Structures are given as structure tokens and as C-alpha cells.
PDBQT receptor file of N, H, CA, C and O in Angstrom, charges set to zero:
ATOM      1  N   UNK A   1      38.047  67.587  33.296  1.00  0.00    +0.000 N 
ATOM      2  CA  UNK A   1      37.769  68.350  34.366  1.00  0.00    +0.000 C 
ATOM      3  C   UNK A   1      36.744  67.775  35.247  1.00  0.00    +0.000 C 
ATOM      4  O   UNK A   1      35.922  67.006  34.750  1.00  0.00    +0.000 OA
ATOM      5  N   UNK A   2      36.687  68.134  36.823  1.00  0.00    +0.000 N 
ATOM      6  H   UNK A   2      37.355  68.759  37.227  1.00  0.00    +0.000 HD
ATOM      7  CA  UNK A   2      35.773  67.686  37.649  1.00  0.00    +0.000 C 
ATOM      8  C   UNK A   2      34.297  68.436  37.577  1.00  0.00    +0.000 C 
ATOM      9  O   UNK A   2      34.128  69.532  37.042  1.00  0.00    +0.000 OA
ATOM     10  N   UNK A   3      33.224  67.623  38.235  1.00  0.00    +0.000 N 
ATOM     11  H   UNK A   3      33.362  66.733  38.670  1.00  0.00    +0.000 HD
ATOM     12  CA  UNK A   3      32.372  68.709  38.343  1.00  0.00    +0.000 C 
ATOM     13  C   UNK A   3      32.199  69.426  39.299  1.00  0.00    +0.000 C 
ATOM     14  O   UNK A   3      32.279  68.913  40.416  1.00  0.00    +0.000 OA
ATOM     15  N   UNK A   4      31.911  70.815  39.169  1.00  0.00    +0.000 N 
ATOM     16  H   UNK A   4      31.846  71.231  38.262  1.00  0.00    +0.000 HD
ATOM     17  CA  UNK A   4      32.106  72.064  39.752  1.00  0.00    +0.000 C 
ATOM     18  C   UNK A   4      33.049  72.797  39.014  1.00  0.00    +0.000 C 
ATOM     19  O   UNK A   4      32.921  73.997  39.259  1.00  0.00    +0.000 OA
ATOM     20  N   UNK A   5      33.988  72.548  38.170  1.00  0.00    +0.000 N 
ATOM     21  H   UNK A   5      34.092  71.574  37.972  1.00  0.00    +0.000 HD
ATOM     22  CA  UNK A   5      35.092  73.169  37.781  1.00  0.00    +0.000 C 
ATOM     23  C   UNK A   5      34.288  74.254  36.785  1.00  0.00    +0.000 C 
ATOM     24  O   UNK A   5      33.236  74.060  36.175  1.00  0.00    +0.000 OA
ATOM     25  N   UNK A   6      35.127  75.465  36.817  1.00  0.00    +0.000 N 
ATOM     26  H   UNK A   6      35.981  75.623  37.313  1.00  0.00    +0.000 HD
ATOM     27  CA  UNK A   6      34.559  76.204  35.901  1.00  0.00    +0.000 C 
ATOM     28  C   UNK A   6      35.694  76.340  34.477  1.00  0.00    +0.000 C 
ATOM     29  O   UNK A   6      36.920  76.372  34.379  1.00  0.00    +0.000 OA
ATOM     30  N   UNK A   7      34.765  76.385  33.679  1.00  0.00    +0.000 N 
ATOM     31  H   UNK A   7      33.769  76.359  33.759  1.00  0.00    +0.000 HD
ATOM     32  CA  UNK A   7      35.578  76.883  32.015  1.00  0.00    +0.000 C 
ATOM     33  C   UNK A   7      35.510  78.701  31.602  1.00  0.00    +0.000 C 
ATOM     34  O   UNK A   7      34.817  79.685  31.859  1.00  0.00    +0.000 OA
ATOM     35  N   UNK A   8      36.614  78.360  30.881  1.00  0.00    +0.000 N 
ATOM     36  H   UNK A   8      37.177  77.560  30.672  1.00  0.00    +0.000 HD
ATOM     37  CA  UNK A   8      36.368  79.835  30.418  1.00  0.00    +0.000 C 
ATOM     38  C   UNK A   8      36.181  79.967  29.086  1.00  0.00    +0.000 C 
ATOM     39  O   UNK A   8      37.127  80.026  28.301  1.00  0.00    +0.000 OA
ATOM     40  N   UNK A   9      35.515  79.997  28.895  1.00  0.00    +0.000 N 
ATOM     41  H   UNK A   9      34.747  79.948  29.532  1.00  0.00    +0.000 HD
ATOM     42  CA  UNK A   9      35.739  80.943  27.204  1.00  0.00    +0.000 C 
ATOM     43  C   UNK A   9      35.830  82.050  27.083  1.00  0.00    +0.000 C 
ATOM     44  O   UNK A   9      35.079  82.910  27.543  1.00  0.00    +0.000 OA
ATOM     45  N   UNK A  10      37.139  82.240  26.190  1.00  0.00    +0.000 N 
ATOM     46  H   UNK A  10      37.749  81.541  25.816  1.00  0.00    +0.000 HD
ATOM     47  CA  UNK A  10      37.986  83.386  25.750  1.00  0.00    +0.000 C 
ATOM     48  C   UNK A  10      37.567  83.604  24.225  1.00  0.00    +0.000 C 
ATOM     49  O   UNK A  10      37.354  82.680  23.440  1.00  0.00    +0.000 OA
ATOM     50  N   UNK A  11      37.481  84.943  23.926  1.00  0.00    +0.000 N 
ATOM     51  H   UNK A  11      37.654  85.694  24.564  1.00  0.00    +0.000 HD
ATOM     52  CA  UNK A  11      37.068  85.021  22.476  1.00  0.00    +0.000 C 
ATOM     53  C   UNK A  11      37.842  86.260  22.278  1.00  0.00    +0.000 C 
ATOM     54  O   UNK A  11      37.545  87.452  22.359  1.00  0.00    +0.000 OA
ATOM     55  N   UNK A  12      39.477  85.294  21.849  1.00  0.00    +0.000 N 
ATOM     56  H   UNK A  12      39.719  84.326  21.783  1.00  0.00    +0.000 HD
ATOM     57  CA  UNK A  12      40.399  86.131  21.832  1.00  0.00    +0.000 C 
ATOM     58  C   UNK A  12      40.571  86.809  20.145  1.00  0.00    +0.000 C 
ATOM     59  O   UNK A  12      41.662  87.160  19.695  1.00  0.00    +0.000 OA
ATOM     60  N   UNK A  13      39.589  86.873  19.565  1.00  0.00    +0.000 N 
ATOM     61  H   UNK A  13      38.703  86.588  19.931  1.00  0.00    +0.000 HD
ATOM     62  CA  UNK A  13      39.625  87.647  18.206  1.00  0.00    +0.000 C 
ATOM     63  C   UNK A  13      38.512  88.218  18.265  1.00  0.00    +0.000 C 
ATOM     64  O   UNK A  13      37.754  87.818  19.148  1.00  0.00    +0.000 OA
ATOM     65  N   UNK A  14      37.990  89.447  17.264  1.00  0.00    +0.000 N 
ATOM     66  H   UNK A  14      38.607  89.772  16.546  1.00  0.00    +0.000 HD
ATOM     67  CA  UNK A  14      37.373  90.137  16.607  1.00  0.00    +0.000 C 
ATOM     68  C   UNK A  14      35.859  89.960  16.385  1.00  0.00    +0.000 C 
ATOM     69  O   UNK A  14      35.064  90.899  16.340  1.00  0.00    +0.000 OA
ATOM     70  N   UNK A  15      35.512  88.536  16.238  1.00  0.00    +0.000 N 
ATOM     71  H   UNK A  15      36.158  87.773  16.274  1.00  0.00    +0.000 HD
ATOM     72  CA  UNK A  15      34.775  87.698  15.457  1.00  0.00    +0.000 C 
ATOM     73  C   UNK A  15      33.479  87.567  16.606  1.00  0.00    +0.000 C 
ATOM     74  O   UNK A  15      33.990  87.427  17.717  1.00  0.00    +0.000 OA
ATOM     75  N   UNK A  16      31.923  87.569  16.691  1.00  0.00    +0.000 N 
ATOM     76  H   UNK A  16      31.509  87.682  15.788  1.00  0.00    +0.000 HD
ATOM     77  CA  UNK A  16      31.536  87.467  17.424  1.00  0.00    +0.000 C 
ATOM     78  C   UNK A  16      30.830  86.281  17.656  1.00  0.00    +0.000 C 
ATOM     79  O   UNK A  16      30.077  85.877  16.771  1.00  0.00    +0.000 OA
ATOM     80  N   UNK A  17      30.989  85.452  19.043  1.00  0.00    +0.000 N 
ATOM     81  H   UNK A  17      31.602  85.780  19.763  1.00  0.00    +0.000 HD
ATOM     82  CA  UNK A  17      30.845  84.222  18.868  1.00  0.00    +0.000 C 
ATOM     83  C   UNK A  17      29.636  83.819  19.853  1.00  0.00    +0.000 C 
ATOM     84  O   UNK A  17      29.509  84.519  20.858  1.00  0.00    +0.000 OA
ATOM     85  N   UNK A  18      28.777  82.803  19.665  1.00  0.00    +0.000 N 
ATOM     86  H   UNK A  18      28.880  82.234  18.849  1.00  0.00    +0.000 HD
ATOM     87  CA  UNK A  18      27.930  82.500  20.436  1.00  0.00    +0.000 C 
ATOM     88  C   UNK A  18      28.275  80.712  21.337  1.00  0.00    +0.000 C 
ATOM     89  O   UNK A  18      28.408  79.762  20.566  1.00  0.00    +0.000 OA
ATOM     90  N   UNK A  19      28.370  80.471  22.629  1.00  0.00    +0.000 N 
ATOM     91  H   UNK A  19      28.262  81.243  23.256  1.00  0.00    +0.000 HD
ATOM     92  CA  UNK A  19      28.685  79.362  23.233  1.00  0.00    +0.000 C 
ATOM     93  C   UNK A  19      27.625  78.662  23.449  1.00  0.00    +0.000 C 
ATOM     94  O   UNK A  19      26.780  79.524  23.695  1.00  0.00    +0.000 OA
ATOM     95  N   UNK A  20      27.168  77.745  23.510  1.00  0.00    +0.000 N 
ATOM     96  H   UNK A  20      27.854  77.045  23.310  1.00  0.00    +0.000 HD
ATOM     97  CA  UNK A  20      26.032  76.633  23.984  1.00  0.00    +0.000 C 
ATOM     98  C   UNK A  20      26.187  75.223  24.339  1.00  0.00    +0.000 C 
ATOM     99  O   UNK A  20      27.057  74.466  23.906  1.00  0.00    +0.000 OA
ATOM    100  N   UNK A  21      25.581  75.043  24.881  1.00  0.00    +0.000 N 
ATOM    101  H   UNK A  21      24.875  75.657  25.232  1.00  0.00    +0.000 HD
ATOM    102  CA  UNK A  21      25.879  73.235  25.357  1.00  0.00    +0.000 C 
ATOM    103  C   UNK A  21      24.892  72.509  24.818  1.00  0.00    +0.000 C 
ATOM    104  O   UNK A  21      23.803  73.083  24.841  1.00  0.00    +0.000 OA
ATOM    105  N   UNK A  22      24.902  71.467  24.353  1.00  0.00    +0.000 N 
ATOM    106  H   UNK A  22      25.786  71.000  24.335  1.00  0.00    +0.000 HD
ATOM    107  CA  UNK A  22      24.377  70.530  23.607  1.00  0.00    +0.000 C 
ATOM    108  C   UNK A  22      23.625  69.705  24.417  1.00  0.00    +0.000 C 
ATOM    109  O   UNK A  22      22.489  69.253  24.277  1.00  0.00    +0.000 OA
ATOM    110  N   UNK A  23      24.815  69.532  25.672  1.00  0.00    +0.000 N 
ATOM    111  H   UNK A  23      25.738  69.899  25.785  1.00  0.00    +0.000 HD
ATOM    112  CA  UNK A  23      24.127  68.175  26.995  1.00  0.00    +0.000 C 
ATOM    113  C   UNK A  23      23.115  68.508  27.969  1.00  0.00    +0.000 C 
ATOM    114  O   UNK A  23      23.175  69.394  28.822  1.00  0.00    +0.000 OA
ATOM    115  N   UNK A  24      22.126  67.648  27.727  1.00  0.00    +0.000 N 
ATOM    116  H   UNK A  24      22.077  66.929  27.034  1.00  0.00    +0.000 HD
ATOM    117  CA  UNK A  24      21.195  68.024  29.045  1.00  0.00    +0.000 C 
ATOM    118  C   UNK A  24      21.458  67.624  30.229  1.00  0.00    +0.000 C 
ATOM    119  O   UNK A  24      20.629  67.568  31.137  1.00  0.00    +0.000 OA
ATOM    120  N   UNK A  25      23.251  67.151  30.354  1.00  0.00    +0.000 N 
ATOM    121  H   UNK A  25      23.924  67.196  29.617  1.00  0.00    +0.000 HD
ATOM    122  CA  UNK A  25      23.366  66.871  31.925  1.00  0.00    +0.000 C 
ATOM    123  C   UNK A  25      23.927  68.588  32.186  1.00  0.00    +0.000 C 
ATOM    124  O   UNK A  25      23.750  69.066  33.306  1.00  0.00    +0.000 OA
ATOM    125  N   UNK A  26      24.506  69.326  31.243  1.00  0.00    +0.000 N 
ATOM    126  H   UNK A  26      24.650  68.937  30.333  1.00  0.00    +0.000 HD
ATOM    127  CA  UNK A  26      24.799  70.794  31.874  1.00  0.00    +0.000 C 
ATOM    128  C   UNK A  26      24.669  71.870  30.458  1.00  0.00    +0.000 C 
ATOM    129  O   UNK A  26      25.433  72.441  29.680  1.00  0.00    +0.000 OA
ATOM    130  N   UNK A  27      23.273  71.737  30.678  1.00  0.00    +0.000 N 
ATOM    131  H   UNK A  27      22.652  71.274  31.311  1.00  0.00    +0.000 HD
ATOM    132  CA  UNK A  27      22.829  73.045  29.523  1.00  0.00    +0.000 C 
ATOM    133  C   UNK A  27      23.403  74.470  29.965  1.00  0.00    +0.000 C 
ATOM    134  O   UNK A  27      23.489  74.652  31.180  1.00  0.00    +0.000 OA
ATOM    135  N   UNK A  28      23.801  75.487  29.123  1.00  0.00    +0.000 N 
ATOM    136  H   UNK A  28      23.731  75.339  28.136  1.00  0.00    +0.000 HD
ATOM    137  CA  UNK A  28      23.661  76.545  29.115  1.00  0.00    +0.000 C 
ATOM    138  C   UNK A  28      24.187  77.249  28.015  1.00  0.00    +0.000 C 
ATOM    139  O   UNK A  28      24.895  76.540  27.300  1.00  0.00    +0.000 OA
ATOM    140  N   UNK A  29      24.033  78.735  27.554  1.00  0.00    +0.000 N 
ATOM    141  H   UNK A  29      23.458  79.311  28.135  1.00  0.00    +0.000 HD
ATOM    142  CA  UNK A  29      23.641  79.173  26.563  1.00  0.00    +0.000 C 
ATOM    143  C   UNK A  29      24.716  80.539  27.254  1.00  0.00    +0.000 C 
ATOM    144  O   UNK A  29      24.569  80.996  28.387  1.00  0.00    +0.000 OA
ATOM    145  N   UNK A  30      25.601  80.926  26.415  1.00  0.00    +0.000 N 
ATOM    146  H   UNK A  30      25.720  80.554  25.494  1.00  0.00    +0.000 HD
ATOM    147  CA  UNK A  30      26.110  82.202  26.289  1.00  0.00    +0.000 C 
ATOM    148  C   UNK A  30      25.861  83.131  24.866  1.00  0.00    +0.000 C 
ATOM    149  O   UNK A  30      26.396  83.053  23.759  1.00  0.00    +0.000 OA
ATOM    150  N   UNK A  31      24.822  84.028  25.397  1.00  0.00    +0.000 N 
ATOM    151  H   UNK A  31      24.387  84.091  26.295  1.00  0.00    +0.000 HD
ATOM    152  CA  UNK A  31      24.702  84.751  24.464  1.00  0.00    +0.000 C 
ATOM    153  C   UNK A  31      25.524  85.475  23.860  1.00  0.00    +0.000 C 
ATOM    154  O   UNK A  31      26.520  85.957  24.401  1.00  0.00    +0.000 OA
ATOM    155  N   UNK A  32      25.218  85.631  22.716  1.00  0.00    +0.000 N 
ATOM    156  H   UNK A  32      24.409  85.239  22.276  1.00  0.00    +0.000 HD
ATOM    157  CA  UNK A  32      26.655  86.696  21.247  1.00  0.00    +0.000 C 
ATOM    158  C   UNK A  32      27.571  87.016  22.952  1.00  0.00    +0.000 C 
ATOM    159  O   UNK A  32      27.416  87.144  24.167  1.00  0.00    +0.000 OA
ATOM    160  N   UNK A  33      28.466  87.003  21.935  1.00  0.00    +0.000 N 
ATOM    161  H   UNK A  33      28.592  86.899  20.948  1.00  0.00    +0.000 HD
ATOM    162  CA  UNK A  33      29.798  87.592  22.930  1.00  0.00    +0.000 C 
ATOM    163  C   UNK A  33      30.974  88.135  21.754  1.00  0.00    +0.000 C 
ATOM    164  O   UNK A  33      31.504  87.465  20.868  1.00  0.00    +0.000 OA
ATOM    165  N   UNK A  34      31.161  89.514  22.069  1.00  0.00    +0.000 N 
ATOM    166  H   UNK A  34      30.731  90.059  22.789  1.00  0.00    +0.000 HD
ATOM    167  CA  UNK A  34      31.161  90.366  20.935  1.00  0.00    +0.000 C 
ATOM    168  C   UNK A  34      33.536  89.694  21.346  1.00  0.00    +0.000 C 
ATOM    169  O   UNK A  34      34.137  89.139  22.266  1.00  0.00    +0.000 OA
ATOM    170  N   UNK A  35      33.874  90.232  20.064  1.00  0.00    +0.000 N 
ATOM    171  H   UNK A  35      33.386  90.683  19.317  1.00  0.00    +0.000 HD
ATOM    172  CA  UNK A  35      35.636  89.808  20.396  1.00  0.00    +0.000 C 
ATOM    173  C   UNK A  35      36.068  90.259  21.781  1.00  0.00    +0.000 C 
ATOM    174  O   UNK A  35      35.731  91.310  22.327  1.00  0.00    +0.000 OA
ATOM    175  N   UNK A  36      36.791  89.399  22.227  1.00  0.00    +0.000 N 
ATOM    176  H   UNK A  36      37.064  88.546  21.784  1.00  0.00    +0.000 HD
ATOM    177  CA  UNK A  36      38.106  90.280  22.665  1.00  0.00    +0.000 C 
ATOM    178  C   UNK A  36      37.486  90.332  24.271  1.00  0.00    +0.000 C 
ATOM    179  O   UNK A  36      37.991  90.989  25.182  1.00  0.00    +0.000 OA
ATOM    180  N   UNK A  37      36.084  89.343  24.396  1.00  0.00    +0.000 N 
ATOM    181  H   UNK A  37      35.673  88.810  23.657  1.00  0.00    +0.000 HD
ATOM    182  CA  UNK A  37      35.671  89.136  25.880  1.00  0.00    +0.000 C 
ATOM    183  C   UNK A  37      35.998  88.273  26.294  1.00  0.00    +0.000 C 
ATOM    184  O   UNK A  37      36.721  87.585  25.573  1.00  0.00    +0.000 OA
ATOM    185  N   UNK A  38      35.622  87.661  27.967  1.00  0.00    +0.000 N 
ATOM    186  H   UNK A  38      35.034  88.219  28.553  1.00  0.00    +0.000 HD
ATOM    187  CA  UNK A  38      35.455  86.641  27.880  1.00  0.00    +0.000 C 
ATOM    188  C   UNK A  38      34.001  85.736  29.011  1.00  0.00    +0.000 C 
ATOM    189  O   UNK A  38      32.975  86.118  29.574  1.00  0.00    +0.000 OA
ATOM    190  N   UNK A  39      34.395  85.032  28.923  1.00  0.00    +0.000 N 
ATOM    191  H   UNK A  39      35.228  84.722  28.465  1.00  0.00    +0.000 HD
ATOM    192  CA  UNK A  39      32.923  84.028  29.937  1.00  0.00    +0.000 C 
ATOM    193  C   UNK A  39      33.281  83.218  30.538  1.00  0.00    +0.000 C 
ATOM    194  O   UNK A  39      34.274  82.579  30.190  1.00  0.00    +0.000 OA
ATOM    195  N   UNK A  40      32.562  82.927  31.732  1.00  0.00    +0.000 N 
ATOM    196  H   UNK A  40      31.756  83.446  32.015  1.00  0.00    +0.000 HD
ATOM    197  CA  UNK A  40      33.006  81.667  32.487  1.00  0.00    +0.000 C 
ATOM    198  C   UNK A  40      31.376  81.087  32.555  1.00  0.00    +0.000 C 
ATOM    199  O   UNK A  40      30.311  81.582  32.188  1.00  0.00    +0.000 OA
ATOM    200  N   UNK A  41      31.752  79.739  33.239  1.00  0.00    +0.000 N 
ATOM    201  H   UNK A  41      32.617  79.337  33.538  1.00  0.00    +0.000 HD
ATOM    202  CA  UNK A  41      30.692  79.160  33.410  1.00  0.00    +0.000 C 
ATOM    203  C   UNK A  41      31.202  77.780  34.038  1.00  0.00    +0.000 C 
ATOM    204  O   UNK A  41      32.361  77.423  33.824  1.00  0.00    +0.000 OA
ATOM    205  N   UNK A  42      29.972  76.682  35.136  1.00  0.00    +0.000 N 
ATOM    206  H   UNK A  42      29.031  76.972  35.310  1.00  0.00    +0.000 HD
ATOM    207  CA  UNK A  42      30.501  75.735  35.749  1.00  0.00    +0.000 C 
ATOM    208  C   UNK A  42      29.973  74.387  34.940  1.00  0.00    +0.000 C 
ATOM    209  O   UNK A  42      28.978  74.242  34.230  1.00  0.00    +0.000 OA
ATOM    210  N   UNK A  43      30.615  73.814  35.171  1.00  0.00    +0.000 N 
ATOM    211  H   UNK A  43      31.424  73.932  35.747  1.00  0.00    +0.000 HD
ATOM    212  CA  UNK A  43      30.420  72.449  34.406  1.00  0.00    +0.000 C 
ATOM    213  C   UNK A  43      30.147  71.366  35.796  1.00  0.00    +0.000 C 
ATOM    214  O   UNK A  43      30.994  70.988  36.605  1.00  0.00    +0.000 OA
ATOM    215  N   UNK A  44      28.637  71.018  35.751  1.00  0.00    +0.000 N 
ATOM    216  H   UNK A  44      27.949  71.324  35.094  1.00  0.00    +0.000 HD
ATOM    217  CA  UNK A  44      28.706  70.610  37.285  1.00  0.00    +0.000 C 
ATOM    218  C   UNK A  44      27.944  68.944  37.556  1.00  0.00    +0.000 C 
ATOM    219  O   UNK A  44      27.539  68.432  38.599  1.00  0.00    +0.000 OA
ATOM    220  N   UNK A  45      27.971  68.416  36.129  1.00  0.00    +0.000 N 
ATOM    221  H   UNK A  45      28.300  68.833  35.281  1.00  0.00    +0.000 HD
ATOM    222  CA  UNK A  45      27.627  66.949  36.043  1.00  0.00    +0.000 C 
ATOM    223  C   UNK A  45      28.566  66.360  35.152  1.00  0.00    +0.000 C 
ATOM    224  O   UNK A  45      29.094  66.852  34.155  1.00  0.00    +0.000 OA
ATOM    225  N   UNK A  46      28.709  65.104  35.716  1.00  0.00    +0.000 N 
ATOM    226  H   UNK A  46      28.279  64.703  36.526  1.00  0.00    +0.000 HD
ATOM    227  CA  UNK A  46      29.940  64.317  35.283  1.00  0.00    +0.000 C 
ATOM    228  C   UNK A  46      29.127  64.036  33.655  1.00  0.00    +0.000 C 
ATOM    229  O   UNK A  46      27.940  64.309  33.477  1.00  0.00    +0.000 OA
ATOM    230  N   UNK A  47      29.770  63.620  32.884  1.00  0.00    +0.000 N 
ATOM    231  H   UNK A  47      30.735  63.399  33.029  1.00  0.00    +0.000 HD
ATOM    232  CA  UNK A  47      29.532  63.098  31.319  1.00  0.00    +0.000 C 
ATOM    233  C   UNK A  47      30.052  63.963  30.212  1.00  0.00    +0.000 C 
ATOM    234  O   UNK A  47      30.743  64.963  30.410  1.00  0.00    +0.000 OA
ATOM    235  N   UNK A  48      29.689  63.533  29.059  1.00  0.00    +0.000 N 
ATOM    236  H   UNK A  48      29.128  62.721  28.899  1.00  0.00    +0.000 HD
ATOM    237  CA  UNK A  48      30.278  64.196  28.088  1.00  0.00    +0.000 C 
ATOM    238  C   UNK A  48      29.527  65.195  27.768  1.00  0.00    +0.000 C 
ATOM    239  O   UNK A  48      28.336  65.006  27.523  1.00  0.00    +0.000 OA
ATOM    240  N   UNK A  49      30.163  66.600  27.704  1.00  0.00    +0.000 N 
ATOM    241  H   UNK A  49      31.131  66.754  27.903  1.00  0.00    +0.000 HD
ATOM    242  CA  UNK A  49      29.214  68.132  27.398  1.00  0.00    +0.000 C 
ATOM    243  C   UNK A  49      29.933  68.550  26.064  1.00  0.00    +0.000 C 
ATOM    244  O   UNK A  49      31.162  68.562  25.993  1.00  0.00    +0.000 OA
ATOM    245  N   UNK A  50      29.076  68.912  24.951  1.00  0.00    +0.000 N 
ATOM    246  H   UNK A  50      28.078  68.902  25.009  1.00  0.00    +0.000 HD
ATOM    247  CA  UNK A  50      29.712  69.359  23.782  1.00  0.00    +0.000 C 
ATOM    248  C   UNK A  50      28.720  70.720  23.399  1.00  0.00    +0.000 C 
ATOM    249  O   UNK A  50      27.528  71.011  23.299  1.00  0.00    +0.000 OA
ATOM    250  N   UNK A  51      29.994  71.295  23.268  1.00  0.00    +0.000 N 
ATOM    251  H   UNK A  51      30.962  71.058  23.349  1.00  0.00    +0.000 HD
ATOM    252  CA  UNK A  51      29.774  72.847  23.114  1.00  0.00    +0.000 C 
ATOM    253  C   UNK A  51      30.056  73.306  21.894  1.00  0.00    +0.000 C 
ATOM    254  O   UNK A  51      31.175  73.194  21.392  1.00  0.00    +0.000 OA
ATOM    255  N   UNK A  52      28.892  73.952  21.226  1.00  0.00    +0.000 N 
ATOM    256  H   UNK A  52      27.983  74.043  21.634  1.00  0.00    +0.000 HD
ATOM    257  CA  UNK A  52      29.154  74.877  19.690  1.00  0.00    +0.000 C 
ATOM    258  C   UNK A  52      28.715  75.677  19.714  1.00  0.00    +0.000 C 
ATOM    259  O   UNK A  52      27.886  76.108  20.516  1.00  0.00    +0.000 OA
ATOM    260  N   UNK A  53      29.390  76.339  18.358  1.00  0.00    +0.000 N 
ATOM    261  H   UNK A  53      30.064  75.989  17.707  1.00  0.00    +0.000 HD
ATOM    262  CA  UNK A  53      28.865  78.327  18.563  1.00  0.00    +0.000 C 
ATOM    263  C   UNK A  53      27.451  78.075  17.615  1.00  0.00    +0.000 C 
ATOM    264  O   UNK A  53      27.493  77.069  16.907  1.00  0.00    +0.000 OA
ATOM    265  N   UNK A  54      26.310  78.838  17.552  1.00  0.00    +0.000 N 
ATOM    266  H   UNK A  54      26.276  79.655  18.127  1.00  0.00    +0.000 HD
ATOM    267  CA  UNK A  54      25.417  78.986  17.038  1.00  0.00    +0.000 C 
ATOM    268  C   UNK A  54      25.824  80.225  15.443  1.00  0.00    +0.000 C 
ATOM    269  O   UNK A  54      25.007  80.188  14.524  1.00  0.00    +0.000 OA
ATOM    270  N   UNK A  55      26.772  80.965  15.337  1.00  0.00    +0.000 N 
ATOM    271  H   UNK A  55      27.436  80.995  16.084  1.00  0.00    +0.000 HD
ATOM    272  CA  UNK A  55      27.150  81.676  14.469  1.00  0.00    +0.000 C 
ATOM    273  C   UNK A  55      28.100  81.058  13.520  1.00  0.00    +0.000 C 
ATOM    274  O   UNK A  55      28.113  81.413  12.341  1.00  0.00    +0.000 OA
ATOM    275  N   UNK A  56      29.336  79.649  14.232  1.00  0.00    +0.000 N 
ATOM    276  H   UNK A  56      29.326  79.360  15.189  1.00  0.00    +0.000 HD
ATOM    277  CA  UNK A  56      29.645  78.818  13.326  1.00  0.00    +0.000 C 
ATOM    278  C   UNK A  56      29.462  77.175  13.507  1.00  0.00    +0.000 C 
ATOM    279  O   UNK A  56      30.258  76.353  13.961  1.00  0.00    +0.000 OA
ATOM    280  N   UNK A  57      28.877  77.100  13.280  1.00  0.00    +0.000 N 
ATOM    281  H   UNK A  57      28.230  77.768  12.911  1.00  0.00    +0.000 HD
ATOM    282  CA  UNK A  57      28.300  75.762  13.031  1.00  0.00    +0.000 C 
ATOM    283  C   UNK A  57      29.551  74.117  12.870  1.00  0.00    +0.000 C 
ATOM    284  O   UNK A  57      29.339  72.908  12.962  1.00  0.00    +0.000 OA
ATOM    285  N   UNK A  58      30.838  74.973  12.593  1.00  0.00    +0.000 N 
ATOM    286  H   UNK A  58      31.010  75.955  12.518  1.00  0.00    +0.000 HD
ATOM    287  CA  UNK A  58      31.874  73.445  12.515  1.00  0.00    +0.000 C 
ATOM    288  C   UNK A  58      31.869  74.163  13.593  1.00  0.00    +0.000 C 
ATOM    289  O   UNK A  58      30.646  74.295  13.643  1.00  0.00    +0.000 OA
ATOM    290  N   UNK A  59      32.335  74.875  14.719  1.00  0.00    +0.000 N 
ATOM    291  H   UNK A  59      33.328  74.768  14.678  1.00  0.00    +0.000 HD
ATOM    292  CA  UNK A  59      33.420  74.729  15.874  1.00  0.00    +0.000 C 
ATOM    293  C   UNK A  59      32.437  73.943  16.852  1.00  0.00    +0.000 C 
ATOM    294  O   UNK A  59      31.271  74.058  17.229  1.00  0.00    +0.000 OA
ATOM    295  N   UNK A  60      33.715  72.924  17.109  1.00  0.00    +0.000 N 
ATOM    296  H   UNK A  60      34.663  72.830  16.803  1.00  0.00    +0.000 HD
ATOM    297  CA  UNK A  60      32.761  72.015  18.504  1.00  0.00    +0.000 C 
ATOM    298  C   UNK A  60      34.256  72.038  19.575  1.00  0.00    +0.000 C 
ATOM    299  O   UNK A  60      35.378  72.333  19.162  1.00  0.00    +0.000 OA
ATOM    300  N   UNK A  61      33.941  71.676  20.912  1.00  0.00    +0.000 N 
ATOM    301  H   UNK A  61      33.030  71.436  21.247  1.00  0.00    +0.000 HD
ATOM    302  CA  UNK A  61      33.818  71.218  21.756  1.00  0.00    +0.000 C 
ATOM    303  C   UNK A  61      33.296  70.312  22.255  1.00  0.00    +0.000 C 
ATOM    304  O   UNK A  61      32.075  70.184  22.167  1.00  0.00    +0.000 OA
ATOM    305  N   UNK A  62      34.304  69.152  23.123  1.00  0.00    +0.000 N 
ATOM    306  H   UNK A  62      35.296  69.255  23.194  1.00  0.00    +0.000 HD
ATOM    307  CA  UNK A  62      34.186  68.091  24.036  1.00  0.00    +0.000 C 
ATOM    308  C   UNK A  62      34.693  68.339  25.147  1.00  0.00    +0.000 C 
ATOM    309  O   UNK A  62      35.904  68.509  25.290  1.00  0.00    +0.000 OA
ATOM    310  N   UNK A  63      33.551  68.414  26.421  1.00  0.00    +0.000 N 
ATOM    311  H   UNK A  63      32.568  68.275  26.305  1.00  0.00    +0.000 HD
ATOM    312  CA  UNK A  63      34.391  68.226  27.328  1.00  0.00    +0.000 C 
ATOM    313  C   UNK A  63      33.964  66.661  28.447  1.00  0.00    +0.000 C 
ATOM    314  O   UNK A  63      32.768  66.403  28.582  1.00  0.00    +0.000 OA
ATOM    315  N   UNK A  64      34.563  66.141  28.852  1.00  0.00    +0.000 N 
ATOM    316  H   UNK A  64      35.535  66.351  28.742  1.00  0.00    +0.000 HD
ATOM    317  CA  UNK A  64      34.566  64.993  29.601  1.00  0.00    +0.000 C 
ATOM    318  C   UNK A  64      34.641  65.368  30.843  1.00  0.00    +0.000 C 
ATOM    319  O   UNK A  64      35.744  65.623  31.328  1.00  0.00    +0.000 OA
ATOM    320  N   UNK A  65      33.861  65.437  31.344  1.00  0.00    +0.000 N 
ATOM    321  H   UNK A  65      32.965  65.230  30.951  1.00  0.00    +0.000 HD
ATOM    322  CA  UNK A  65      33.883  65.617  33.384  1.00  0.00    +0.000 C 
ATOM    323  C   UNK A  65      33.328  64.151  33.843  1.00  0.00    +0.000 C 
ATOM    324  O   UNK A  65      32.357  63.440  33.584  1.00  0.00    +0.000 OA
ATOM    325  N   UNK A  66      34.487  64.099  34.668  1.00  0.00    +0.000 N 
ATOM    326  H   UNK A  66      35.276  64.676  34.879  1.00  0.00    +0.000 HD
ATOM    327  CA  UNK A  66      34.361  63.065  35.747  1.00  0.00    +0.000 C 
ATOM    328  C   UNK A  66      35.115  63.272  36.825  1.00  0.00    +0.000 C 
ATOM    329  O   UNK A  66      36.045  64.078  36.842  1.00  0.00    +0.000 OA
ATOM    330  N   UNK A  67      34.692  62.409  38.000  1.00  0.00    +0.000 N 
ATOM    331  H   UNK A  67      33.937  61.753  37.986  1.00  0.00    +0.000 HD
ATOM    332  CA  UNK A  67      35.382  62.763  39.258  1.00  0.00    +0.000 C 
ATOM    333  C   UNK A  67      36.825  62.065  39.215  1.00  0.00    +0.000 C 
ATOM    334  O   UNK A  67      37.606  62.205  40.155  1.00  0.00    +0.000 OA
TER     335      UNK A  67
């Protein structure tokens, strides 16, 4: 991804998720997202952004942002 790109979190199952960044450079939190809904956000800062789900601790996404 490049700084300013939009990232879309698609919850395509029936389970509620919570998406949040553990990165200081790109902090955000998507509160409880019920099943079959989408949320988008922008990743603005370069570096590695780790994204997790509070309800499902084993879920993890790592996004590399660079120009």
C-alpha cells in the first residue's frame, strides 16, 4: 500500500469482529462490526501496520505502507 490508500475491512461472515491497529503510526479502531458489513479507513503513514481483532486474538493482518 501507499500512504493515503484506502483499506476496506469486509466482514463477510455472520460473526462480529473488531478491527484495530496496534501501530503508533496508523492508529484506528473499528468498534464491533456485525456480520456482513464493511468498513473502510485510510492508512496514511509509512511503515508496518499490524491489525488485530479484539474478539479473535489469533486474527492478525500486517500491512506494509511505503511510497
